[in-house]
N, C-alpha and C positions, 0 to 999 in steps of 0.2 A: 752466128757469130755474135761478138758483144763488142761495145765500142766503148774503149777508153773514155772518162769525163775530163782527163786532161788533154791528151794528145789528139784525140779522134781517131785513133787506131782500130779498126775493126778486125778484133785479135781471135781466134778460136781458143787459146788458153788464159784469157782474161777471168780476172777472177773479182770476188765481190768481196766487201768488207763492210762488214755491220756494227756502226756504233753502238753505244750502251743505252741512247736514246732511239735506237731503231731505224736510225738514217743508212741508207746503204750506199756506197759508193762502189763504181766500177773503173778497174786498171789494168792495163796491160802489161805491168810492170812494177816493180818496187820502185823503183825510181819516179813512176807519175805517183805512186801511192805516199810516197815520202814528201815529193812536192806539194802535194794538195793537202795532207794528214799531220805533218810533223809539225809539233808547237815550236815556234819560235822564242829563243832566247832574248829578253826584255831586255838585255845590258848590251850583248854586243850582236845582237840578231842574226846568229849563226840557225841552223836547222835542228833541232834537237833529235837525233836518232837513238841514241843512248837512253841512258836512265836518266839525264835531268834532274832537275831540284825544283821543285813546287813549293811556293813560302806565300801562303797569304792569299792563294789563286791567282798568283804570278808566276811563271815558267822561267830557268835559268839553266843554261848548259850546265852550269857547275858549281860550288860554292864560291868561286872565285868572284864570280859574276853578280851571284846574291849579294856577296860584302859589297862588293864595287856599288851595290844600288842601295845599301844601307839597311840591309837585314843584317838581323845579328846573331849569334850563336850557330852559323850554318855551315856543317862541315860534310866534306866530300868522302871521307872514312873517321871509322874510330878505332882507337888502340894502334897498335904496332904492327907492321907485317914481319914477319919472324926472319930474324937473319940480317934486318937491316940496320945501321948506325945511324944515330944522327934523328 
């Protein structure tokens, strides 16, 4: 069995995540993987589990937080949603 590097659980179904720089991390759950690896929004401090926005090497959960930190021209979407008004 393999031990999770976050919680220490020795689990037969643990999995390994290899990063772009070759570092290897072992987790027993997605929750532990998110806890260790998800970037944190530099404005509101939430862990970014979805897309997020990277601006000049800084991570934000969305365009609102990027703009709140003074980053200009950042949008969450471009264009309109079909059938929406306003």
